[in-house]
C-alpha positions in Angstrom: 23.2 113.9 19.5 23.6 117.6 18.8 26.9 119.1 17.6 27.6 122.8 18.1 30.3 124.8 16.4 32.0 127.6 18.3 34.5 130.3 17.3 37.0 131.6 19.9 35.5 134.2 22.2 37.4 137.2 23.4 36.4 138.3 26.9 36.7 142.1 27.2 35.9 142.8 30.9 37.3 142.5 34.3 36.9 138.7 34.3 40.0 136.6 34.4 41.0 133.2 33.2 43.2 130.7 35.1 44.8 127.5 33.7 42.9 124.6 35.1 44.4 121.6 33.3 47.1 121.1 30.6 49.6 118.8 28.9 52.4 119.3 26.5 53.3 115.6 26.8 56.6 116.4 28.6 56.1 114.1 31.6 55.7 110.7 29.9 58.9 108.9 28.9 59.8 108.6 25.3 60.6 105.4 23.3 61.8 105.7 19.7 60.5 102.4 18.3 57.2 101.7 16.6 54.1 100.8 18.5 52.6 97.3 17.7 49.1 96.6 18.8 48.5 93.1 20.2 44.8 93.3 20.0 42.4 92.0 17.3 42.3 94.6 14.5 38.8 93.4 13.4 37.1 94.5 16.6 37.1 97.8 18.6 39.3 97.7 21.6 41.3 99.7 24.1 44.9 100.2 23.3 47.5 99.5 26.0 51.1 100.5 26.6 53.7 97.9 25.6 57.1 97.6 27.2 59.8 99.8 25.5 57.3 101.1 22.9 55.8 104.7 22.6 53.2 105.4 25.3 49.6 105.7 24.0 48.2 106.1 27.5 49.2 108.1 30.5 47.9 108.4 34.0 47.9 111.8 35.7 50.8 111.8 38.2 52.3 115.2 38.7 50.9 118.1 36.7 50.0 117.1 33.2 46.7 115.6 32.2 46.3 111.9 31.5 45.0 110.4 28.3 43.8 107.0 26.9 43.8 105.6 23.4 41.5 103.1 21.7 41.1 101.7 18.2 38.0 101.1 16.0 38.3 99.3 12.7 37.1 100.2 9.2 33.7 98.8 8.2 35.9 96.3 6.3 38.7 95.8 8.9 42.3 96.1 7.9 45.5 95.4 9.8 45.1 98.4 12.1 48.2 99.0 14.3 49.3 95.3 14.3 52.0 96.0 11.7 53.9 98.6 13.9 53.3 102.3 13.4 54.5 105.7 14.7 51.8 106.6 17.3 52.0 107.9 20.8 54.2 110.2 22.8 57.3 111.3 20.8 60.2 113.7 20.9 60.4 113.7 17.1 58.6 116.7 15.7 57.3 116.9 12.1 60.7 118.4 11.1 63.7 119.9 12.7 62.6 123.4 11.5 59.1 122.7 12.9 59.6 121.8 16.6 56.9 121.2 19.0 55.4 124.6 20.2 55.7 123.7 23.9 58.6 121.7 25.2 60.4 118.9 23.4 57.6 116.3 23.2 54.2 115.9 21.6 51.8 113.2 20.4 51.8 111.6 17.0 49.0 109.6 15.2 49.9 108.1 11.8 49.1 105.1 9.6 46.6 103.7 11.9 44.6 101.8 9.2 41.4 102.4 11.0 40.2 104.9 13.6 42.4 106.1 16.5 40.5 107.8 19.3 42.5 109.6 22.0 40.5 110.8 25.1 41.9 113.1 27.8 41.0 113.3 31.4 37.7 114.7 32.3 37.8 118.4 33.4 35.1 120.2 35.4 35.1 123.9 34.8 33.1 127.1 34.8 32.7 128.5 31.2 35.8 126.7 30.0 38.2 127.8 27.2 40.1 124.9 25.5 43.0 125.2 23.1 45.3 122.7 21.3 48.1 123.0 18.8 48.0 120.5 15.9 50.1 119.8 12.8 49.0 117.9 9.7 51.8 116.6 7.4 51.5 117.8 3.9 50.8 114.8 1.7 48.0 113.2 -0.4 45.0 112.6 1.8 42.1 110.7 0.3 38.4 111.1 0.4 36.3 113.4 2.5 36.1 111.5 5.7 32.4 110.7 5.5 32.8 106.9 5.1 34.5 104.6 7.5 37.0 103.2 4.9 40.7 103.3 4.1 40.1 105.8 1.3 38.4 108.4 3.5 40.9 110.2 5.8 39.7 112.5 8.5 40.7 114.4 11.7 38.3 115.6 14.3 39.1 117.4 17.6 36.2 118.1 19.8 34.9 118.6 23.4 32.2 116.4 24.7 30.0 117.6 27.5 29.5 114.5 29.6 26.4 116.0 31.3 24.2 116.4 28.2 26.4 114.6 25.6 26.6 117.7 23.4 29.8 118.0 21.3 31.7 121.1 20.4 34.1 120.9 17.5 37.5 122.6 17.5 38.4 121.0 14.2 36.4 118.6 12.0 37.6 117.8 8.5 34.6 115.5 7.8 33.0 116.4 4.5 36.2 117.8 3.0 39.4 116.5 1.5 42.1 117.5 4.0 44.2 118.7 1.1 41.7 121.4 0.2 41.6 123.0 3.7 44.9 124.8 3.6 45.9 123.5 7.1 48.8 121.3 6.2 52.5 121.8 6.7 52.5 124.2 9.7 51.5 124.3 13.4 48.0 125.6 14.0 46.1 126.5 17.1 42.4 125.9 17.6 40.4 127.0 20.6 36.8 127.5 21.8 35.1 129.0 24.8 31.9 127.7 26.2 30.1 130.6 27.7 27.8 130.7 30.8 28.0 127.0 31.5 28.9 126.5 35.2 30.4 123.3 36.6 30.3 121.3 33.4 32.2 118.0 33.0 34.0 118.1 29.6 36.5 115.8 27.8 38.8 116.6 24.9 38.7 113.9 22.3 40.8 113.4 19.1 39.6 111.1 16.3 42.0 110.3 13.5 41.7 108.0 10.4 44.7 107.5 8.2 46.1 104.7 6.1 49.6 105.8 5.3 52.8 106.5 7.2 53.1 109.9 5.5 49.6 110.8 6.7 50.7 112.0 10.2 49.0 114.2 12.7 50.9 115.8 15.6 49.5 117.4 18.8 50.9 119.6 21.5 50.0 122.2 24.2 46.6 121.2 25.4 45.3 123.8 27.8 42.0 124.1 29.7 41.2 127.5 31.3 38.2 128.6 33.2 36.4 131.9 33.9 37.2 132.9 37.5 34.8 135.7 38.3 34.5 139.4 38.3 37.8 140.3 39.9 41.3 139.3 38.8 43.5 137.0 40.9 46.3 134.6 40.2 45.9 131.0 39.4 47.5 130.1 42.7 44.8 132.0 44.7 44.1 128.6 46.3 46.6 125.9 47.3 45.5 122.3 47.7 48.0 119.8 49.2 49.1 117.1 49.5 48.2 116.1 46.0 48.3 113.2 45.3 47.4 112.1 48.8 46.6 109.0 50.8 46.3 110.7 54.1 42.5 110.9 54.3 42.5 114.7 54.2 43.9 117.6 52.2 44.8 121.2 53.2 43.1 124.1 51.4 44.5 127.5 51.9 43.8 130.8 50.1 45.1 134.4 50.1 42.3 135.4 52.5 40.8 134.1 55.7 37.3 134.0 54.3 35.2 130.8 54.8 35.6 128.5 51.9 32.9 126.4 50.2 34.3 123.1 48.8 32.6 120.7 46.4 34.2 117.5 45.2 33.2 115.8 42.0 34.1 112.4 40.7 35.2 111.9 37.0 31.6 111.4 36.0 30.7 114.8 37.4 28.8 113.4 40.4 29.0 115.5 43.6 30.6 113.3 46.3 31.5 115.9 49.0 30.1 119.3 49.8 31.5 121.2 52.8 31.8 124.7 54.1 35.2 125.0 55.8 36.1 127.2 58.7 39.5 125.7 58.8 41.9 124.7 56.1 41.4 121.0 56.4 39.0 118.9 54.2 38.3 115.3 55.3 38.3 113.0 52.3 38.5 109.7 54.1 35.3 108.6 52.5 36.8 108.8 49.0 38.0 105.7 47.1 41.3 105.8 45.1 40.9 107.7 41.9 40.8 111.1 40.3 38.5 113.9 41.6 37.9 117.5 40.9 37.7 120.0 43.8 35.8 123.2 43.3 36.8 125.9 45.9 34.8 129.1 46.4 35.9 132.0 48.6 33.9 135.2 48.2 34.0 136.0 44.5 36.9 133.7 43.8 36.3 130.2 42.4 38.7 127.6 41.1 38.5 123.9 40.3 41.6 121.7 40.9 42.3 118.1 40.1 42.9 115.8 43.1 44.4 112.3 43.0 43.6 110.0 45.9 45.7 106.8 46.3 
């Protein structure tokens, strides 16, 4: 598996970017208690939401992206999250003077005694730009993250291209003691742009390994944008509704009356519908319940929107 490292790219031209998907963790409800894992800490497993405990998982409902968490033990398994830990969606920022950058809520990962992996919904985009805000509490991190042990803390934030399995790091502390990187104690933003890659299916993934309650990572303001084309237009150039839908069709309207080409992808990036519309109605009766991505083209304008089918 190849890993490529990218620096943020500044586009100096008439091309424009539009927000495609985002979350600042404002939609999920907040619970102030600890989260206690009911799974076996000795084996890898999916983490599930427990009643009246912080949400680790969230399904896309309105506007914000969904996400799903799982756990993988150390080589010599410890207690994992079975002892109750502060993880998941929270309205408690790192400190009162260090609020979440966007809104009142964020996501915390701390004292997981193993590996905590958080995966966000798949996004299909043209030449995407991805950014995320993160905070690393200032404390005594151990090791350089190269071994899967309790004395080797690490944080990795990366994008995985689901088509060719390439991985693009936004942040990877592996090989370094976190204390030596100068990234603790304040909010930081990392971003990357993947140039000249049309219609790629990508997923944002966070991997965290800590073994102390003071070793806490916070996240906020996840944004996916995509390159729109060689003329500027607003993100609402296209409107797709109803969304979510169970009606067997959706309406697609734009700011012009030009014929629209529409391609629908599933979450694996497989094309399931391809149509040229002369009207504003797309028949989706053949789709099963789930999440899809609708790419709409109209002249030089192109935008991909998420669609939920019930």
